[in-house]
C-alpha positions as a Markdown table, in Angstrom:
| # | Residue | x | y | z |
|---|---|---|---|---|
| 1 | Unk | 9.3 | 17.1 | 11.2 |
| 2 | Unk | 8.3 | 15.0 | 14.2 |
| 3 | Unk | 4.6 | 15.5 | 13.6 |
| 4 | Unk | 5.2 | 13.9 | 10.2 |
| 5 | Unk | 6.6 | 10.8 | 11.8 |
| 6 | Unk | 3.5 | 10.3 | 13.8 |
| 7 | Unk | 1.5 | 9.7 | 10.6 |
| 8 | Unk | 3.9 | 7.2 | 9.1 |
| 9 | Unk | 2.7 | 3.6 | 9.6 |
| 10 | Unk | 6.3 | 2.4 | 9.3 |
| 11 | Unk | 7.3 | 4.4 | 12.4 |
| 12 | Unk | 4.7 | 2.6 | 14.5 |
| 13 | Unk | 5.6 | -0.8 | 13.1 |
| 14 | Unk | 9.2 | -0.2 | 14.0 |
| 15 | Unk | 8.3 | 1.1 | 17.5 |
| 16 | Unk | 5.9 | -1.9 | 18.0 |
| 17 | Unk | 8.5 | -4.5 | 17.0 |
| 18 | Unk | 11.2 | -2.8 | 19.1 |
| 19 | Unk | 9.0 | -2.8 | 22.1 |
| 20 | Unk | 7.9 | -6.4 | 21.7 |
| 21 | Unk | 11.6 | -7.6 | 21.2 |
| 22 | Unk | 12.6 | -5.5 | 24.3 |
| 23 | Unk | 9.9 | -7.1 | 26.4 |
| 24 | Unk | 10.9 | -10.6 | 25.3 |
| 25 | Unk | 14.6 | -10.3 | 25.6 |
| 26 | Unk | 15.0 | -7.8 | 28.5 |
| 27 | Unk | 12.3 | -9.4 | 30.7 |
| 28 | Unk | 10.0 | -6.4 | 31.4 |
| 29 | Unk | 7.4 | -8.8 | 32.9 |
| 30 | Unk | 5.0 | -8.3 | 30.0 |
| 31 | Unk | 4.6 | -4.6 | 30.6 |
| 32 | Unk | 6.0 | -3.3 | 27.3 |
| 33 | Unk | 4.4 | -6.1 | 25.2 |
| 34 | Unk | 0.9 | -4.6 | 25.2 |
| 35 | Unk | 2.3 | -1.2 | 24.4 |
| 36 | Unk | 4.1 | -2.7 | 21.4 |
| 37 | Unk | 0.9 | -4.4 | 20.3 |
| 38 | Unk | -1.0 | -1.1 | 20.5 |
| 39 | Unk | 1.7 | 0.5 | 18.4 |
| 40 | Unk | 1.1 | -2.2 | 15.7 |
| 41 | Unk | -2.7 | -1.5 | 15.9 |
| 42 | Unk | -2.0 | 2.2 | 15.4 |
| 43 | Unk | 0.1 | 1.4 | 12.4 |
| 44 | Unk | -2.7 | -0.7 | 11.0 |
| 45 | Unk | -5.2 | 2.2 | 11.5 |
| 46 | Unk | -2.9 | 4.7 | 9.9 |
| 47 | Unk | -2.3 | 2.3 | 6.9 |
| 48 | Unk | -6.1 | 2.0 | 6.5 |
| 49 | Unk | -6.5 | 5.8 | 6.8 |
| 50 | Unk | -4.0 | 6.5 | 4.1 |
| 51 | Unk | -6.3 | 4.8 | 1.5 |
| 52 | Unk | -5.3 | 1.1 | 1.6 |
| 53 | Unk | -8.9 | 0.2 | 1.3 |
| 54 | Unk | -10.9 | 2.7 | -0.8 |
| 55 | Unk | -14.2 | 0.9 | 0.0 |
| 56 | Unk | -14.2 | 2.7 | 3.3 |
| 57 | Unk | -14.5 | 6.0 | 1.7 |
| 58 | Unk | -13.1 | 9.0 | 3.5 |
| 59 | Unk | -11.9 | 7.2 | 6.6 |
| 60 | Unk | -10.2 | 9.9 | 8.7 |
| 61 | Unk | -9.7 | 9.0 | 12.4 |
| 62 | Unk | -6.5 | 10.9 | 13.0 |
| 63 | Unk | -6.5 | 14.6 | 12.0 |
| 64 | Unk | -3.6 | 15.8 | 14.1 |
| 65 | Unk | -0.7 | 14.2 | 15.8 |
| 66 | Unk | -2.5 | 14.8 | 19.1 |
| 67 | Unk | -5.2 | 12.3 | 18.0 |
| 68 | Unk | -2.6 | 9.7 | 17.2 |
| 69 | Unk | -1.0 | 10.2 | 20.7 |
| 70 | Unk | -4.3 | 10.0 | 22.5 |
| 71 | Unk | -5.4 | 6.8 | 20.7 |
| 72 | Unk | -2.0 | 5.3 | 21.3 |
| 73 | Unk | -2.1 | 6.0 | 25.0 |
| 74 | Unk | -5.7 | 4.8 | 25.3 |
| 75 | Unk | -5.0 | 1.6 | 23.4 |
| 76 | Unk | -1.9 | 1.0 | 25.5 |
| 77 | Unk | -3.8 | 1.4 | 28.7 |
| 78 | Unk | -6.6 | -0.9 | 27.6 |
| 79 | Unk | -4.2 | -3.5 | 26.3 |
| 80 | Unk | -2.2 | -3.4 | 29.6 |
| 81 | Unk | -5.3 | -3.9 | 31.6 |
| 82 | Unk | -6.5 | -6.8 | 29.4 |
| 83 | Unk | -3.1 | -8.5 | 29.5 |
| 84 | Unk | -3.0 | -8.3 | 33.3 |
| 85 | Unk | -6.5 | -9.7 | 33.6 |
| 86 | Unk | -5.7 | -12.5 | 31.2 |
| 87 | Unk | -2.6 | -13.5 | 33.1 |
| 88 | Unk | -4.4 | -13.3 | 36.5 |
| 89 | Unk | -7.2 | -15.6 | 35.2 |
| 90 | Unk | -4.6 | -18.0 | 33.8 |
| 91 | Unk | -2.7 | -18.1 | 37.1 |
| 92 | Unk | -5.9 | -18.6 | 39.1 |
| 93 | Unk | -6.7 | -21.9 | 37.5 |
| 94 | Unk | -3.3 | -23.4 | 38.3 |
| 95 | Unk | -2.6 | -25.2 | 41.5 |
| 96 | Unk | 0.6 | -24.1 | 43.2 |
| 97 | Unk | 2.4 | -26.6 | 45.3 |
| 98 | Unk | 4.1 | -23.9 | 47.2 |
| 99 | Unk | 1.0 | -22.4 | 48.7 |
| 100 | Unk | 0.5 | -23.5 | 52.3 |
């Protein structure tokens, strides 16, 4: 039963929205936000795989629930790294009056 939930785009949309809301309101210092965004990306890929666009032909990226979990963890890791680098570059350009 749980393997079936891995292939539902609605599951990943709900997970992504919950993680983004949790990051915004609970103040997780932008750690859960990229994980929520990667859950939304997984839901988009699953939606496309289920035949939303028939022009792509037989678009099968996820064959087992292991594939979904691997892609989700990889996308989460990449999005966390990109978000951290983006915020570092953004802070680097600002002048802080408290630095002595």
